[in-house]
C-alpha positions in Angstrom: 0.0 0.0 0.0 1.0 3.6 -0.4 -0.5 6.7 1.2 0.1 10.4 1.8 -0.5 11.5 5.3 0.3 13.9 8.2 1.0 12.3 11.6 -1.7 14.2 13.6 -3.2 13.0 16.9 -5.1 10.9 17.8 -5.2 9.5 14.2 -3.1 10.4 11.2 -4.7 12.6 8.5 -4.7 11.0 5.1 -4.5 13.2 2.0 -4.9 10.8 -1.0 -8.0 10.2 -2.9 -9.9 7.2 -1.5 -8.2 7.2 1.9 -5.8 4.7 3.5 -6.6 1.6 1.5 -7.2 3.1 -1.9 -3.7 2.4 -3.2 -3.2 -1.3 -2.4 -1.8 -4.1 -4.5 -2.2 -7.7 -3.1 0.9 -9.8 -3.4 0.8 -13.6 -3.1 4.3 -15.2 -2.8 5.3 -18.8 -2.4 8.5 -19.8 -0.5 10.9 -18.9 -3.3 13.2 -15.9 -2.9 12.0 -13.1 -5.1 12.5 -9.5 -5.9 9.7 -7.7 -7.6 9.0 -4.1 -8.5 5.6 -2.5 -8.2 4.2 1.0 -8.9 1.4 2.5 -6.9 -0.2 5.7 -8.0 -1.4 8.2 -5.4 -3.7 11.1 -6.3 -3.9 14.0 -3.9 -7.4 14.7 -2.7 -9.0 17.9 -4.1 -9.7 19.2 -0.6 -6.1 18.6 0.6 -4.7 21.9 2.0 -2.0 23.4 -0.3 1.2 24.3 1.3 1.1 21.5 3.9 4.1 19.3 4.5 3.2 15.6 4.6 4.8 12.1 4.5 4.7 9.7 1.6 4.8 6.1 2.8 5.0 2.8 1.1 4.1 -0.2 3.3 4.2 -3.9 2.9 1.8 -5.6 5.4 2.9 -9.1 6.3 1.4 -11.5 8.7 1.8 -12.0 12.5 4.5 -14.7 12.1 7.7 -13.8 13.9 9.7 -15.3 11.0 9.6 -11.7 9.5 11.6 -10.3 12.4 15.2 -10.1 11.1 14.3 -11.9 7.9 16.1 -9.5 5.6 12.9 -8.7 3.7 12.8 -5.0 2.8 10.6 -2.6 1.1 12.5 0.1 -0.9 11.2 3.2 -2.5 13.4 3.8 -5.6 11.7 6.8 -7.2 8.7 9.1 -7.0 7.1 10.5 -10.1 5.4 13.9 -9.6 3.5 15.3 -12.6 5.6 13.3 -15.0 8.9 14.1 -13.4 10.9 11.1 -12.1 12.7 11.8 -8.8 15.1 9.1 -7.8 15.3 8.3 -4.1 16.4 5.3 -2.0 14.4 4.8 1.2 14.3 1.4 2.7 12.3 -0.3 5.5 12.6 -3.7 7.2 9.8 -5.6 9.0 8.9 -4.5 12.5 5.9 -5.2 14.7 3.0 -2.9 14.1 0.8 -2.8 17.2 -2.1 -1.0 15.5 -2.5 -3.8 12.9 -1.1 -6.6 15.1 1.2 -7.8 12.3 4.7 -7.2 10.9 4.9 -4.3 8.4 7.8 -3.0 6.4 7.7 0.8 5.8 9.7 3.2 3.6 8.8 6.9 3.9 9.8 10.3 2.6 9.0 13.2 4.9 8.6 16.9 4.1 6.5 16.2 1.0 4.8 19.5 0.1 1.2 19.5 -1.2 1.3 22.0 -4.0 -1.7 24.1 -5.0 -3.9 23.1 -8.0 -2.8 24.3 -11.4 -3.9 27.9 -12.0 -4.2 28.6 -8.3 -1.6 30.5 -6.2 -0.3 28.8 -3.2 -0.3 30.6 0.2 3.5 30.5 0.3 3.8 32.3 -3.0 1.2 34.9 -2.0 2.9 35.5 1.4 6.3 35.7 -0.4 5.0 38.3 -2.9 3.4 40.4 -0.1 6.7 40.4 1.8 8.6 41.4 -1.3 6.1 44.2 -2.0 6.4 45.4 1.7 10.2 45.4 1.5 10.1 47.4 -1.8 7.7 49.9 -0.3 10.0 50.3 2.8 13.0 50.9 0.5 11.2 53.3 -1.7 9.8 55.2 1.3 13.3 55.4 2.9 14.9 56.7 -0.3 12.1 59.2 -0.8 12.3 60.5 2.9 16.1 60.9 2.6 15.7 62.9 -0.6 12.9 65.0 1.0 15.1 65.6 4.1 17.7 67.2 1.9 15.0 69.6 0.6 15.8 68.6 -2.9 18.9 70.9 -2.7 22.1 69.7 -4.2 24.6 68.5 -1.6 27.2 71.2 -0.7 30.7 71.1 -2.3 33.2 69.2 -0.3 35.4 71.3 2.0 39.0 71.8 0.9 41.6 70.4 3.2 44.2 72.9 4.3 47.7 72.2 2.9 50.8 72.5 5.0 
């Protein structure tokens, strides 16, 4: 499974369309050693707040058999594709006991994933940034104008000549 969430209390807040179990692929393995690659697509919910930092998590849910503890099984996130751009990463997780689900799970996660605004909309961060830039420009212009006004618009006096010995 894969999901996009923010670790809030008492429950995590999920931001992908369909919720926690929307992006699940069921795997059935026999006893043979295998390495397989899977892709899961996550679509951010329309009502997800833009400008919020979240966590992207890939999880393999195993069973409650302690054979998974120290088994060497790992889930690895190799890349994330965002709007057609492939971003290589290497995050790995090994099985550990998950008390909430009462089974072993292997997780790989990327933190500080920013939810961007919808196309055509301005994110809050950009708007705040523009406002700050405009305020700074206004302060600079006001300061320059007040210095010029303080001089009365008169040209500065000629420099004094230094006496010569």
